[in-house]
N, C-alpha and C positions, 0 to 999 in steps of 0.2 A: 504493500500500500504506500503510495507516494505521500510525502508531506504536503499539507496545504501550505503554500508559500505566498499568500496574499495575492497581489496583482502581478507577480513576476512570472507566472506561467499561464496567463490568460490566453485563450484562443484568439486568433486574429479578429474574428468578428466581434468578440466581447471587447477586445482592446479598442476597436473603432467606436463602439457604442459608448463605452465608459469614458474614453478620453475626449470624445466630442463635447462632453459636458464636464469641464474641469472642476476639480474638487473645491468646495468652499473652504475657507480657512477655519473651519470648526469641525469637531468630531461629530459624526452623524447623529448618534443617539444621545450623547452627553451634552451637546451644545457648548462645549468648552472651546474658547477661542484659542487657535493655534498661533503662537508667536514666532516659532521657528519651524521651517523658514517662512518669511512673510509671503502673503499672497501677491502674485505678480499682476501684470497687465492682461487684459482680455485679448487674446489673439483672434483674428478672423476665423470663423468656423471652418472655412475651406482650407486655410493654412494649417490649422490644427489637425484636420482630418487627413490631409496629405502627409503630414509628418508622422501621424500615427500609422498610416498605411505603410509608409516606408519602413518604419520601425518594425512592424509585424513581419514584413518581407525579410528583413535582415535577421530577425530572430529565428525565422524558419530556416534560413541558410545556416545560422550559427549552430543549430541543433546537430548538424552533421559533423561538427568538430567538438562537441560537448565533452567528449572523453579525452581530448588532448590535454596534456599537462599544462599547456599555456592558455587554456580556454579563458581563464580569468582576465587575460589581457584583452579579450574581446568583450566579455561580460560586463566589465566596468563601463564600457562605452554605451552599450544598449541600455544598461541600468540607468545611466545618467540621463538619457533622453526619456526613458519611461517615467522616472520619478519627476522629471521636469514637467511632463505632460500631466501626470496624475495630481501633482500638488501645485501646478501653475507657477513654476519657477522661472518664468520669462519676465524679465524686468525692463526690457528694452526690445523694440521690434527687431533689432539686429541679433538678438539672442537666438532667433530661429536659425540664423547662419551658423551659430556655434553648434546647435544640435545636428544640423546637416553635416558639418565637418566631422563630428564624432561618428556619425553613421557612415560617412565615407571611409573613415579610418577603420571602423569595424568591418566593413565589407572587404577592405584591402587585407586586413589581418586574417580574416576567414580564408580568403584566397591563398594567402601565403602559408597558412597552416595546412591547407589541403595539398599544397605543393611542397610541404616539408621545408619551407624556406622562411622562417620567422626572422626577418632581417632586423627588426627592432630589438631583438634580444642582444645583439652585439653592437648596437648603435652607440654613437657618442652624441654629445650635445644635450638637448632637452628630450628626455624620454619619459613616457608615462607607462607604468606597468600596473598589474593587478595581482591580487592573491585571493584565495578563498578562506574566509575567516572560520575558525573553529567554533566561534560563538554561535553563529546562526547559518553558516553555509553560504553567506552572501559574498559577492565579489566586491572587494574594497580597493580603491585606487591609491597610488602614490606616485610622486614625481621624482625624477633623478636629474641631476646635472653632472654630466660626465665629460671632463676635459678631453678634447680631441687628442692631445699628446700624452694622455695618461697611459703608462705601460700596462698592458693587460696580463703580463706574465709575472707581476710582482703584487703582493698583497697591498691594497690601497688603504689609505686613511679614509674614514667615513665621518662626515659631519651630518648630524641629525638636526634639521631645522624645523622648529614648531611654529606654525603660522599664527597670526593674530585672529581675533574674532571677526567673522564675516557672516552676518545673518543671511546674506544672499549668496554666499559662496558655497552653493550646493555642488554635487558631483559635476554637473554640467559646467559650472563656472570655474571650479577648482581645476578640473582637467584642462580646460581651455587655457587657463593661466599658466599651468605647468608646461604646456606646449609652446607658450609664446614668451615667457619671462623667466630669466635665470633666477631671480629672487634677490634677497638682501645680501647674501654672501656667496662668493664664488672663489673659494681658496684654490690655490694652484696645487696640482698633484694630489687632489682628493676628490672623492665623489660626495655630492651633497644629496641627502635623502630628505624629501618633503613629504612626511606622512599626512594623510587626510585627517586622521583623528576622529573619523565619523562627523566631521564638519565643525560642530559648534557646541561641544559639551565639555570644553575646558581640558581636553586630553585626560579626562577622568572616566571612570567606569569602562564602558566598551571602547571609548576613545583612548584610554590608557593602554588597553590590550592591543588596539590597532597599531600604536607606535611599536610595541614589542613584536607583533606579528610582521609588520612591514620590515623591521630590522632583520628579523630572521629570514624573511623571504629574500631580501637583498643579499644577505650573507650566503644563502644557498644558491644564488644565481650569479654572483660576482665574487671575484677574489678580494676579500676584505680582511684586513688585519684586525682581529678581535681585540687587540690591545691598543688600538689607535682609533677609538670611536669617541667623537666629541659631541656633546649635547648643547644646543643653543636654541633660543627662541625669544620672541618679543611680544609684549602685550599679553593677550591670552596665551600666546606661545611662551612668554616669559613665566607666566603662572604654571604652565605645564612643565617647563624646564625645572622650576623650583621643586615641584612635587615628584616628578619622575626621577630627577636627580637625587632627591633625598631618599626615595623608596628603593632605587636601583643604583646606588652610587658605585657599586662594585662592577657595573657593566660599562662604565665610561672612564676615559682617561682624563677628562676635564669637562667643565660645564660653565656656561655663561648665560644666566637669565637676564633678560632686559624688561624692565617695567613689570606689568602684570599685578598679581596679588599673591600673597603667601599664606593667608589665613582667612577666616570668615568674619568674625565679630567686628574687629577694628576696621577692616576694609569696608564693611557695610555700615559703619558708624552706629552699631547697635548699642543702646544703653541697656543697663540691667533690666529695666522695666519692660523692655521690648524683646528680651531674650525668649527663644522658643522653649518648649519643654526640656527638662533636664536630659532626657534620653537623646534628644536631637543635639544638644550641646555636647554630650559625650561623643556623638558620632562626628562632630567636627574633627575629632582626633584621628579620623581616617586620612584627611587631606591637609590639615593644618601643619604647615612645614616646620614651625618652631618645635613641634613635638618630635621631629626627626632630625633636629639640627646636628646632633653628633655624627650622624651618618655622613654629613658633608665634610667631616674632617678626613675622610678617606680619599679625597681627590681635590685638585685645585678648583676653586670656585671664584669666578670673577663676575660680580653683579654689575649691571649698568642701569643708570637712570638719567633722564634728561633733567637738567637743573630746575626747569620750570614745570616739570611733569608732576601732576598729582599722584601718579602711580609710583613716584619715588618712595611712597609709603611702604611698598613691599620690601624694598631693600632696607629701609629704616627698621622695620619689624625684625628682619633677619640680622641686622647689626646688633640689636638688643639680644636676640636669641644667642648669637655667637658669644657676645660679651658675658651672658649668664653662665657660659662654660669656660670663661677666661680665654676666649679666642677673639680674633679680630677678622671681620669679613672684609675681603678685598672688594671695594665698591668704587667703581669709576663713574664719574658724573660728567655728562656732556655739557659744557658751558653754554648757557643761554638757550638750551634746547628744551622744547616741549616734549610731545610724545613721539620722539624719533631719535635716531642715533646722530651724534656728532661724527662726521666722517673721520676726524683724527682719533677720536676715542674708539670708534669701531676698528680702526686700523690697529690700535694698540691691543684691543681685545683679541683680534685675530692673530696677532703676533704671539700673544700669550698662549692661545689655544694651540697654535702651531708648534711652539716650543714644548708644550706638554705632550703633544702627539708624537713629536720626534723622540722624546724620552721613553714614551710607551707606558702602558699600565703594568704595574707589578701584580701578577695574578695571585701571588701568595705573600702579601706584605706581612712583615713581622708584627706590625701594630695594626689592630682592627678595632673600629668602633661600630657597635650596633645599637640603635635606639629605635623602639617601636611602641605601638600601643595595641597591635593586633598581629596575629600569626600569619596573616596574608603577607606581610612584609617582615620576614623572619630571618633573613640571611644577609650577611656581608662576607664576601670572599669565602674563607674556610671556617667561618663561625656561624652556627645556626641556633636559634632558639626554637626548641621543639614543643615546649609547654610553658604557659604562663601561670603564675599564681592567680591572677585575675586580669581578664581582658580589659582594655581601655584605661589601664593605669600605665604610668611611665615605666617602661621596661628597658633594661640595658644589659649589654655585655661589652666590657672593655677587655681586649685580649692582647697579650704581649708574649711573643715567642722569643726566648733567649736560648743560648746554647745549652744551658743546664736545666731549663724548665719552661713550661708554658704557664703563664699566670692569667687568671680570669677574675674579673670583678663583676658581679652581677647584681641586678635589681629586679625583683618581681618575675624572675625566671626560675622554673623548676626542672627543666631538662635542656641540656646543651649537647650539640653534636659538633665535633671537631674533625675536619678532613685533611689537616696538614700539621706538620711539626711534632705530632705525638708519635712515639715509637715504643715498642715493648720495653718496659722497665723504666721509661722516662718519667720525670716528675711533672705533675700538673697541680698547680696551686689554685684552688677555687675559693674565693672569699676568705682567704687566710688558711684554708684547710689543705694539707698536702696529701696527694694520692699518688700511687705508683701505677703506671699503666700496665694492664694485663699483658699476657704473652702474645695476644693476637687481637686485632680489632674486634670490637663486639657488635658492630653495626655495619655490615658489609665491609667497605674499605675505610670506615671512619670509626670514631671513638665517641661513645655516648655516655654522658653522666646524668644522673637523676638526683633530685633533692628530696629527701624524706625526713620529716621532723627536724628540719634545719641542718641536716647532715647530708653532705654530698657523697655519692658512691658511684662506682661504675655500674652501668645498667647490665642486666643479663643479656647475653647475645641475642641480637634481633629482638630486643625487648619492646614493651608496649609503647615506648617513647617514639618509635619511628612510624612512618606513614602506612606501613603494612599492618599496623596493630588493629586487632578487633575491638580494642577498648573504646567505649563511647566517651570521647573526650574531644575538646576543641583542638584542632591541629591545622597546620598549613593547608589552605584552600578548602577547609571545612570548619570555618570558625564564625560564619555570619558576617554582617547582618543580612537581611532579606535581599538587598541589592547585590550581594556578592554572587548570587546564582546567575546573574546576568552578565558576569565577567567570564563565564565558562560556557561550554556547549549546553544549550538548554532546549527543551521541547515543551511547548504549551499543550496541555491536555485538557480539552473541553469536555463538558458533560455529554454522556450518551443518552441521558433521560432527564426527567424532571426532578427537582429537589423537593424536599418536604414542604417548603414554603415558597409561595409565588414571589414574595419580595426578594428572596435570594436569587431566583431565576432571573428576575428583571435586573437586579444589580449585577449579576455575573455577565449577562448579555451586554450591558453597558460597559463594564470594565474590560471585557475581552475585546470589544470593538475599539475601545479607547487604546488599549495596548497594541492592537494590531496596526492601527493607524499611526500611533506615536512611534512605534518601532521603525516604521518606514520613514516617516517625515523627519523625526529628530535623530534617530540612531542610524538612519541611512542603510537599513538592512532588510532582511526578509525573515520573518518569524517562522521557525518550524512549528507546525501545528497539526494535531491529530485529535479526532474524537476518542474518548476513552476506550471504546470497544475495538479500536484499531491499533492500539499501542502494543508493541511486541516486547518480549524479554530482551531482545537486542537493544531496543530503545532504552530500557531500564538500565542496561549495562553502560550505554554510551552517554546518556544525557542527564542533566539535572531535570527533574520533572516539575513543571509548573502546573499544579492541579487546580482546576476550577470546579466549584459546585460543592456538594456535600457527599456523604457516603451513600446516599440513595441515588443521586444523579451521576456519580462518577465512581466507577468500580475500583479505580486505583486509590481513591481516598478511602474507600471501604477496606482495602487491603492494608494500607499503612496506618490507618487511624488507631487501631488497638495498641500500636507500639509508639505512639506519640504522647508527649506529656500534656495531654489535653483530653477532656471528656466533651463529646459533642454528639448529642442525640436529639430525639424529638422534644425533650423537656428542658435541656440545658446546654449552654456552652460554659464550660468550667476550666479555668486555668489559674494557676498561682493562688489557689484558695478562694477564688471568687466565681460567682455564677452570673450568667447573663441569659436573657430570653432569646432563644434561637429564631423566633419569628421575626425579630428585628435586629439581630446582631450576627456578625460574621467574624470568625477568627481568621487571622492571617499569620503565617509563621514560616520560618525556615528551619530545617532539621536534617541531619544525615538520613538518607533514605534507608529505612529498615530493610528494604529489598536489595539494596546495594550501598553499603556504608561509605563507598568512595565517591558517591554523588549526593546531591541534596534532593529533598522534596521541598517545594514551596506550596503553601495553601493560599489561594485567592489573592495573589498580589503580582503586579509587575514592578518595574523600578519605581521607587517611592517618591522621587522628586517629580514635580509636574509642571504644567505650563506657567504658573505664576512664578516659578523659580528660574525660568529661562531668560528672564530680563537681564540677569548677570550670571556669568559662568561660576562665580564664587558661591552661588546658592544651589548649584546643581549637585547637591550632596544627598546621601541617604537621609530620609526623613522619619523612617521607622526603624526600630532595632530588630531583635530576633523574632519578636512576636507582638501582636496587637489584636485588640478586639474593636471592631468598628460598628457604629450604630448606623444602620442603613436608612433610618428615617431622615437623615441628612443626605440628600442626593450627592453623587460625586461632583466635584467642582475642580477648579484649576489648582487647588492646593492639596486636597485630600480626596481619597476614594470614599470617605464617609467620616462621620465624627469619631475621633479617636477617644474611646472610653477608657481604655487602659492599654499600656504598652510596656515592654520590658525586655531585658536581656536574659538569656539562659546562662547558667553558670558554666564553669569549665567542664562539667560533665553533662551538659545539655539538659539541665533541669531548671525549671523556673524558680527564681528567687521567691521565697515566701511559701514554697510548697511544704 
């Protein structure tokens, strides 16, 4: 049974019918106004129909090369035009020319794939490529700038450049720009990667994964030196550079964020009386960069701000964060500049990045800093945090490898894995406690320690601390919150029947419709979707399951519900010691799938930030924790799927606090 993939696999006749009447900037059932992307101009009906007909023709031709490994290089082009038609992303009459150019390119690439001559794969200059995302199976674009004289037989330096906010910079316009403009930086003897980041979500959530997937795709298709990857960006891209650099500092040789934002509250000028609920404040700890400042000690960081730019605030925040750890942030300021680079300052930044790249990244530095609040971001180089005492608290590992011992200082960490410098019989000092390494690694080729009753000890071989463990505990990539499921491969599972309560059926229909539309418009993807009675065991193995309905309407909810820390039946919704009326309340939660503990199940939720939060990328953060109970008497709106009656986090063993 094929997945339902929204409008991406419509038959030609349906395409013509649907696209002749372009989408209004609201979600059909919920009446929620769409901010991103904004609605464009009205194209003449004849022009729209001609474009849709040509798109359908090329999609038919593309089907003949769908199994080619380079098919994503075609699919990004047809997808760009399809979404532009569906969501009316034409903002100038000349934009039709952009669409036709992309269709021309798609037709040419199809012909070249049939002839086994994909010339663009080895091209220099401005190149647009695509890859298939693990998250939703959609084709995602990226741009490359490849110098003509770049030697192809030597590993190249890679600069990753994150673009600024562009409300109208959808696939169509992003790809066109990447085909016509080299961009802000063009370093010699290096390739520049321009990730799409799923357009305008601040390089967070699926946009964050897009950067990583694009980097991996480039590395698999071009000869890249993994120890010479530089991260840069400006404005929204500067914000993305801050958080990606802080979360993945060990993947880059140097970074330079320009302008942007680095946290939530101060950037949005929130006063205490305007703060959201405590759980949402806690979730700021996912992307607020000051909470990860120590990670930035692992690489050279050069911040940039225009002297007159209000977004100098981001670097000022990080200056204070560095100072709180007795460090000084390198912060270059463009004299007299507003929201742009001073050319001399940019030149200096690029010189510093080039110097760092020439020196290269040390893959096993003797000194490592790891700071986090969640096990999603649990590793720096050879040091991993495998368990936390409590999520969303400041957690640290400082590691120093000397000739005679490895010394660790930890905070809020209860299990550590070390993959370098430890040898049989060597000393490891953890929080002042000295241990002698056993005769062989106890965790594959690494060494794992666990903390029990304030005492550190070596874990038993392949013990419960690693990811193969059957123990029900929060661990890397299985730690929540709800939004975390949408950063990995997921499948939306809709009801196969009716729920116990008509109100729930109505609410589910609205929310699934909202998710389906929003995933296309904002996340620029195609949602895998199946009715419950068509889900296979292979789906359970491969995907996080996003289950909608109740145990009566969705057989997969019926299968997992007995093993979830919630009671939900005809008479009650009960969690964390409180009861709610199921006729008017719906539970939402994330939990390790009882049928496959390596994946999540999610009940009745999509990504929890909504249209009201799209006005600034700094607000596109998770709005709900691990679980919540919603009152359906308040219809879904641009802020919430319903009135949040109660919400909370599960503890480190996936049990609700207060149980």
